Structures are given as C-alpha cells and as structure tokens.
N, C-alpha and C positions, 0 to 999 in steps of 0.2 A: 568439298560439298558441305554446305551449312546444314546443321541438324535442327536449326531453329531454336526457339526458346523452350528448353526442356525443364522438367522439375529439378534435375541436377544442376543445370545452369542457373536456375533461379536461386537454389540453395547456396551456390558458390557466390552469387552476387550479394546475398544477404550476409554471408560470412565476411565478405570483403568490406561491406558497410560497417559491420561490427568492429572489424580490426582497424578501421580508419574513421572513428566517429566524428572527428573534427571536420571531415568533409561532408558529413550528412547530419547537420544540426537539426534539432527539433524546434518547432516554433514556440515562442513564449506565449503564455496564456494571456487572454484579454485583461484579466486581473488575477491577483494571487488566488490560488486554489487551495483549500484545506479539505482533505479527504480522510475520512475514517474508514479503515479496512476492518470490517466486522463480520463475524459469523460465530455464534456461540458453540457451534459444532466443532470439536477439535479435529485436527488432521486433515483439513481441507486445503492447506497450502496458503494460509493467511499470512503468516510471517514471511514465508518464502516469497510470496507475491509482493509483499510490502518492500522487502529489501531489494529484490531484483528489478521491480518497476522503478524504484527510487534510483538505483544505480544506473539503469538504462537512461533515464531522464538526465541524470547528472553527467554521464559520459557524453551526452549529445548536447551539452551546452547550457543546461538549465540548472538553477540553484535550488537544491532540495534539502528540506529538513525532515528527518524521521523522528517521531516521538515514540519511544519504546514504552508502551503502557502495560506490558505484560511482565509480571514479577519474575518470570523465568529468564528474561533478558536475552532471548534468542536472537532478536533483531540486532541488539548491541553486539553480540558475538559475531554474527555474520558480517557486520559492517566494520569489524576490527576496532571497536571502541571499548575502552576500559570500563568495566562495571563492577569492580570489587567494592565491598562495603567501604564507605568513606569517600567514594568518588562523587563529585557533584552530579546529581541525577534528577530525574523527573519527580521523585518523591519530595525533595527539598523545594522544587518549583511549585508543586501542588500545595504544600502547606505554607508557602509564602516565605520560606527562609532565604531563598536566593531567587534571582531573576532567571529567565529563560536563557539569556545570552551567556550567563556564567555557567550554565549546565551543558550548553551545546559543545560538542567535540567534533573535530574533523575526522571523517571516516577514511580508512586506508583504501577504500574503493575508488575515491575521487576527491579532489580538492573542492569540488562543487557540492559535495554531499556531507551534510552535518547530521549528527545524531544526538538527541538527548537520551542518555542511557537509562536503563532500569536496573536498580540494585535490589538485593533481597529485602531491603527496607520497605519496598513497595508492597510486599506481601501483607503488611499490617495496615496499609494506608486506607483500605475500605472501612475498617473499623474506626480509625481516627477521623476519617472524613464525616462520619455520621453526625458527630456533634458540632461540626463546623458551620459557620454562617455561609449561606449560598454554596452548599456542599456540591451541588451538581454543576456549578459554574467555575470551579477552581482552575480547571485547565484552560477554559476560555479566557479567564483573567490573565493567566500566565502567557497565553498566546496573543497578547495585545499587539496592536499595530506598531507601536514604537519598537517593541522587541523584534518583531518580524522585519520591520524596515531596517533595523540595525544589522540584522543577519543577512538582509538583502536576498530573501528567498522568493522563488516563483511558486514552489509547491511545498505544502506540508502534508506528510502522510503519517497517520496515527495508527500504530499497530495495537490492537486490543487483545486482552486476555480472552480465552475461549469461555466466556460467561456473559451474562447480562446484568452484572452487578454495577456498583457505583462507579468503578473505573470506566467501564464501557459507556455508561450514561454520560460521564464527563466528556468522553471522546465524541459522543453524538451531539452534545450541546456545543462543543467547541468548533465543529465542522459545518460546512455548508453542504457537503456531499458525502454519500456513503458508497464505498466500493465493496461489493459482496463477492468473495470467491466461492464458487460452487464446484465440488468435485464431480466428475462424470462417473458416478458409481451408484449402486443401489442405495436407497434411503437418502439420496442427494438433497431432496427437498424437505426431508424431515426436519422439523424445528424451524424452518425458514419462516413459517407463519408467525411464530412467536417473536422472531427478530423484527419482522415487518410491523407487527403490532406495537412493539416497543419504539420503533422509529416513528410511527404515527403518534404515539403518546408524547414523545419528546417534541415532535413538531407542533403538536397542539398546545403544549403547556410551557415549553422552555426554549424552543428554537424554530421559529416559523420558516426559516430559510432552508431547513434540512430536507434533502431529497435523495433518493437512490439514483445516482447518475450512471453507475457502471456495474455490470456483472461480468465476472471473468470466470470462464470454465477452465478447471484445472484437472490434472491427472487423467488426461484423455488417453485411452488405450484403443487405438484404431483396429486392433485385432478382435475386439468384442462388439457384438451387436448392441449390448447394453449401453455402451458409451454413446453410440449414435442415438439410441432412444432417449437417453437423458438429455443430450444436446438438443435434440429436436423439441423435447418437452419444455425445456427452459427457454429456448428461443420463441416458442409459441406463446408462452406465458408472459415473457418480459419484453419481447419485441426488440426494438433498436437499442435498448439499454444494454443488451448483451454484446460484448466486443466480438468482432469477426474472428479475431485471433483466439485460438484454443491452446492451452499449455499442455504439452504431452506428458505422460508419465515418463520420468527420466531418472536413471541412476545418477547421472551427473548432478542434477538438481538436488537430489537427496544427499549426495556426498559433500557438496560444497560447504555447508555450515560446519562440518567437522574440521575443516581447514580454516575456519574463521573468514570465509570468503563468500561472496555472491557467486552464482554460477557464471556470471559474465566475466569474473576474474579467474575462476577455477578452470573453466573450459569454454572460452568465448566462441568457439566454432560449433558447439553442440546445438542440437535442435532445441533444447530447453532454453539456452541463452538467447538464441535467435528469436524464439517465440516471445520471450519477455521483452525484447527490444521492439518487436512488432506491436505487442500490446501497449507498451509505453508510447509508441508513436501514435497509435489510435487515440490514446488518452490526451496526448499533447495537441493533436490536430483538433480534437473536440474542444479543448480548452481555448485554442486560439480563435475559435469562432463562437464562443459562448455568448457574447453580446448580441451577435446577429440572431442566434437561436432564440435568445430571450425576447428580442424585439419582435421576432416573427411568431412567437407563441400566442 
C-alpha cells in the first residue's frame, strides 16, 4: 500500500538530490549576478548564509566567487582557503597592489567555488581607504568585467563585516543586488531601517543599479510562536523579496565552520544543508528569469 507523498518522503528526496548534485543542476543566470550579503547586526547568519548558498550553487554546476570582506576571515575559513598574513587577499586587491585573479583561490568545498580571502591586514583598510581616490569604488574597480570573465564566474557573493563602514559601502557600490539575512528572533528588524537608508544613499549617489533583491529568514525555531510572528511580519513588509525557504536553527550549521567546512560538506543530509540548497535554488531560478522580470516591470 502506497503512503503517498509524506514529509519524510519529501525530505528523503531532497537529501538524495543533495548527494547527487550533478543530476540536479541549477540554471545559469541570464547575466552574471553580483550580490552583497549585508546586515550590520551581528549574529544573523550572514557569513553562514554566504558560504552555504555559494557552496550550494557551485555544487549544482554554477561558477561562484566569494569575496570575503570581513577582517575576521570567517568565510575564508569555512571555504577552506588560506588566509594567513602574507596570503594574496582582498586587501591587496582593494589598494590596487594585485589583481582579483591573483587573489582568488579555489575552495575545498568545490572546484567551481573560488574565494578571495580576507587577512588581518583588512582590519586597517578602512583607515587607509579614507585618503584614497574613489575610496568607495575600490572594490568595483577590482571586480571589473575582464577579471570576472577570466575567472569565468556566474555569481559573485560579497560577505560584509557587521558594520556600515567603508568596507560595506564598497560592497554596496560593487554589487547590483543586496541579500539581507534576517534572523527569526526578537529585535529582528532592529537596525534594518538604517541599513535600508544606507542602501538608498548608495543608490542615489554611487550606484543607481543597486536594489534589495533577496531577503533570507535564518535561525527559524518552529517550536516558538515568536519565530512565526517574525516570519509573518517580514513577509508582510517585504513581500516576494523574501525567499520561500527558511533556514532552521541548527547545531550542524553552527558546528561546520569549526571544521573549516560548509554545512553541505559537514553534514549534507541535515535540515540546515538541505534548506540552504533550497534557498540557493530559489536564487538561481530567479536569476535565470531576470531579463523577463525586468522587461515585464
């Protein structure tokens, strides 16, 4: 007797897709996408979302470049990329000492995944950038079409520090899209107004193409009424910008960086890993239809 399509069967199917990504490729974007992952509030799953979405896209056939713009270098760690002092890094690319191609390293997560690491040198970059010509556009200059064509990437994901300083402004100037992770907890929307104001300022003065294309709800705990309230409030406020997929609060997701891995490598069958694959697929499907959406706007 068939039990039909149960939640357990659905989860088993998702796990099978994750274990055989080559059979379930994600569509290429209509054109190369550059997304800045930003939220000045710490602890919202920003770096975690950057590396796991990047790994999911890469494992499913897309070429992805992660720019680690956080001096802590957590994205570099999770992607298994060397970031000791002296390593070619985003710092040298920002000040113009080396090109982006020289700084990009292949991640241990996938041959399709590249990372420009952050070293501790980046900690002083905000001060150094202040006196530089076109200080807000240094990253955009580094992310030029020639360099990205040579790296042959479909997606560029920029992981920002938890602040609204000059590094984050550089990330916003360099991108066309912003992905904002929002945790399903109390005070989730606190500070978001300031981030949105900064995005508006950058759009008005430095980058007219910039827009918030994606909001990802993270750290969802289905046992609490609060998580549902926050989810409902964010969906009501931001509409279709919010991905259908919600990332659950997960021990596996938290543990993975300690092993210099994404959760997709650390525990590919976990709910956290499968949720990040689902989120990446939504992002990829949106990207493959971007020209149609723009034409219809």
